[in-house]
C-alpha positions, 0 to 999 in steps of 0.5 A: 499538451493533452497528448502528454497528459494522456501519456503521463496519466496512463504511465501512472495508471500502469505503474499503480496497477503493477505496484498493486499486483506486486503487493498482492504477489508479495502478500502471498509469498511472504512467510508470516503475518508481519512481512505480509502486512508490510508488503501489502501496506507499502504497495497499497499506499504507493498503488493508490497514489499512482492510480488516483494520480492517473485518474486525476490527470484524466479528469482534469481540474474539476469537482471529481479531482477534488473528490479524488484528492479527498479520497487519496488523503483519507487512504494515506491517513487510514492505511498506515494506521490500520496496518499499525493497529493490526500489527499491534493486535497480532502482537498482543494476541501472541503472534510472533514474527518467524525470526523471533519464533526460531530463537530460544528464550534469552538468545541474542540474534 
């Protein structure tokens, strides 16, 4: 049983690391603020869930696992909220998405 838990935890840790890496590459490759923010926020949440899940399996059922669950809940609540607040602030500041910036006023896409 412990070998299965070890393998599953390393699979989760590896997938979480790959998810965060892909999000970082996506944040560098995307053309504007909104698409970069989307790439980073989606993979940030998924990567955090996978990595913390792998660490929880490594830790077993202990006080550390309860703390990790608390951290995961905090991240899952604050990450989307902060991304939404950043997008709203950018929109209020006048930063327009690239697809919208290419349109002429009144033109329907």
